[in-house]
C-alpha positions as CSV (number, residue, x, y, z in Angstrom):
1,M,79.9,-31.4,8.3
2,P,77.6,-32.9,5.8
3,S,74.1,-31.7,6.1
4,F,70.6,-31.5,4.3
5,D,67.4,-29.4,4.8
6,T,63.9,-30.9,5.2
7,V,61.4,-28.7,3.7
8,S,57.7,-28.9,2.5
9,E,57.1,-26.7,-0.6
10,A,54.4,-27.0,-3.4
11,N,55.9,-26.3,-6.9
12,M,53.6,-23.4,-7.7
13,E,54.3,-23.4,-11.6
14,E,52.9,-26.7,-11.5
15,V,49.7,-25.7,-9.5
16,K,49.3,-22.8,-12.0
17,N,49.3,-25.0,-14.8
18,A,47.0,-27.6,-13.1
19,I,44.4,-24.7,-12.2
20,T,44.6,-23.8,-16.0
21,Q,43.9,-27.2,-17.1
22,V,40.9,-27.7,-14.7
23,N,39.5,-24.7,-16.0
24,K,39.5,-25.8,-19.4
25,V,38.1,-29.0,-18.4
26,V,35.3,-27.3,-16.3
27,T,34.5,-25.2,-19.1
28,N,34.1,-28.1,-21.7
29,R,32.3,-30.3,-19.1
30,F,29.0,-31.2,-20.3
31,D,27.4,-31.1,-16.9
32,L,29.1,-27.9,-15.7
33,K,28.4,-26.0,-19.1
34,G,26.3,-22.7,-18.8
35,T,27.0,-22.9,-14.8
36,S,29.0,-20.4,-12.9
37,A,31.7,-23.1,-12.3
38,K,35.3,-21.8,-12.5
39,V,38.5,-21.9,-10.7
40,E,40.8,-19.2,-9.4
41,L,44.3,-18.9,-8.2
42,K,45.4,-15.9,-6.2
43,D,49.3,-16.3,-6.4
44,K,50.4,-13.8,-3.8
45,E,48.0,-15.3,-1.0
46,R,48.6,-19.3,-2.6
47,E,44.8,-19.5,-2.5
48,I,42.5,-21.5,-4.9
49,T,39.1,-20.6,-5.0
50,I,36.4,-22.8,-6.5
51,F,32.8,-21.2,-7.7
52,G,29.9,-23.1,-8.7
53,D,25.9,-23.3,-8.7
54,T,25.4,-26.1,-6.2
55,E,27.5,-28.1,-3.7
56,F,27.6,-31.0,-6.2
57,H,29.3,-28.7,-8.7
58,L,32.0,-27.9,-6.1
59,D,32.4,-31.6,-5.4
60,Q,32.9,-32.3,-9.1
61,I,35.3,-29.6,-9.5
62,M,37.4,-30.5,-6.4
63,V,37.8,-34.0,-7.9
64,E,39.1,-32.5,-11.2
65,V,41.7,-30.5,-9.1
66,T,43.0,-33.2,-6.8
67,Q,43.4,-35.6,-10.1
68,T,45.1,-32.9,-11.9
69,M,47.2,-32.1,-9.3
70,G,48.2,-35.7,-9.0
71,K,49.0,-35.8,-12.7
72,R,51.3,-33.0,-12.3
73,S,53.3,-34.7,-9.4
74,V,51.8,-31.9,-7.0
75,D,51.2,-33.7,-3.5
76,V,47.5,-32.9,-2.6
77,R,48.6,-33.0,1.1
78,F,49.6,-29.5,0.3
79,L,45.8,-28.5,-0.1
80,D,44.2,-27.0,2.9
81,I,40.5,-27.4,1.9
82,G,38.3,-24.9,3.4
83,K,34.5,-24.9,3.9
84,V,31.9,-24.2,1.3
85,D,30.6,-20.6,1.6
86,K,27.3,-19.0,0.1
87,I,27.6,-16.1,-2.0
88,G,24.7,-14.1,-3.4
89,G,21.7,-16.1,-4.4
90,D,22.5,-20.0,-5.2
91,K,25.9,-19.7,-5.9
92,V,28.6,-21.3,-3.6
93,K,32.3,-21.0,-3.3
94,Q,35.2,-23.0,-1.4
95,V,38.7,-21.8,-0.7
96,I,41.6,-24.2,-0.7
97,K,44.9,-22.7,0.6
98,V,48.3,-24.0,-0.7
99,K,50.5,-25.0,2.1
100,N,54.1,-23.9,2.1
101,G,56.9,-24.4,4.6
102,I,56.8,-26.8,7.9
103,Q,54.9,-25.3,10.7
104,T,56.4,-25.1,14.0
105,E,54.6,-27.9,15.7
106,D,55.2,-30.3,12.7
107,A,58.9,-29.3,12.8
108,K,58.9,-30.0,16.4
109,K,57.5,-33.5,15.7
110,I,60.1,-34.2,12.8
111,V,63.2,-33.2,15.5
112,K,61.6,-35.5,18.2
113,V,61.3,-38.3,15.4
114,I,64.9,-37.8,14.4
115,K,66.0,-37.8,18.2
116,D,64.3,-40.9,19.3
117,S,65.6,-42.9,16.2
118,K,69.0,-43.0,17.9
119,L,70.7,-42.0,14.7
120,K,73.8,-40.2,15.0
121,V,72.6,-36.9,13.6
122,Q,71.5,-33.5,14.9
123,A,68.2,-31.6,13.9
124,S,67.6,-28.2,14.2
125,I,64.6,-25.8,12.9
126,Q,65.5,-22.9,10.6
127,G,62.4,-21.0,10.0
128,D,60.1,-23.2,8.0
129,A,62.8,-25.9,7.4
130,V,64.3,-28.5,9.6
131,R,68.2,-28.8,9.0
132,V,69.8,-32.2,9.7
133,T,73.5,-32.5,10.3
134,G,75.6,-35.7,10.7
135,A,79.2,-36.8,10.6
136,K,78.7,-39.6,8.1
137,R,76.7,-39.5,4.7
138,D,75.2,-43.0,5.5
139,D,73.5,-41.3,8.8
140,L,71.9,-38.5,6.8
141,Q,70.5,-40.9,4.1
142,A,69.3,-43.2,6.6
143,T,67.4,-40.3,8.6
144,M,66.0,-39.4,5.1
145,A,64.5,-42.9,4.7
146,M,63.4,-42.9,8.3
147,L,61.6,-39.6,7.9
148,R,59.9,-40.8,4.6
149,K,58.6,-43.9,6.5
150,E,57.8,-42.2,9.7
151,V,56.1,-38.7,8.7
152,K,53.2,-39.7,6.4
153,D,51.0,-36.7,7.1
154,L,53.4,-34.2,5.6
155,P,54.8,-34.0,1.9
156,L,58.7,-33.8,3.0
157,E,61.5,-33.0,0.3
158,F,65.1,-33.1,1.1
159,N,67.3,-30.5,-0.7
160,N,70.4,-28.4,0.2
161,F,72.6,-31.6,0.7
162,R,76.1,-30.5,1.5
163,D,78.8,-33.0,1.7
């Protein structure tokens, strides 16, 4: 039975490279020189932390982060931007979580979209992925196209295609 998995995973190597590149830009930027502006990546927690002197600095660094991620083909919908926190004195920080996997409510939404489409495929939730199986390869490809069009709030990828 042909099948594929619908997943939502950020390429962490490209995220690391983007953060390194943003740090280089931040240290060389004229308006951010001499400030405490920097970006850190905690790889285990999949967390990016932006530090700055003012909220304006955080906004400027955030623009750099989103532009660099876009240039490196990392979808910015993976970023879950937190609120700005004050840390000692006049310094501020902002935590950005890098999402990984499809949450349960999003997976249920994907399964519902597939069932409502009346295509001859079956969808099942497999942990943080949704497996779609069908008798014909054409039905699976039609399902992929339909999911790309219908589910716009999640960066979906399709892998593990079996024939």
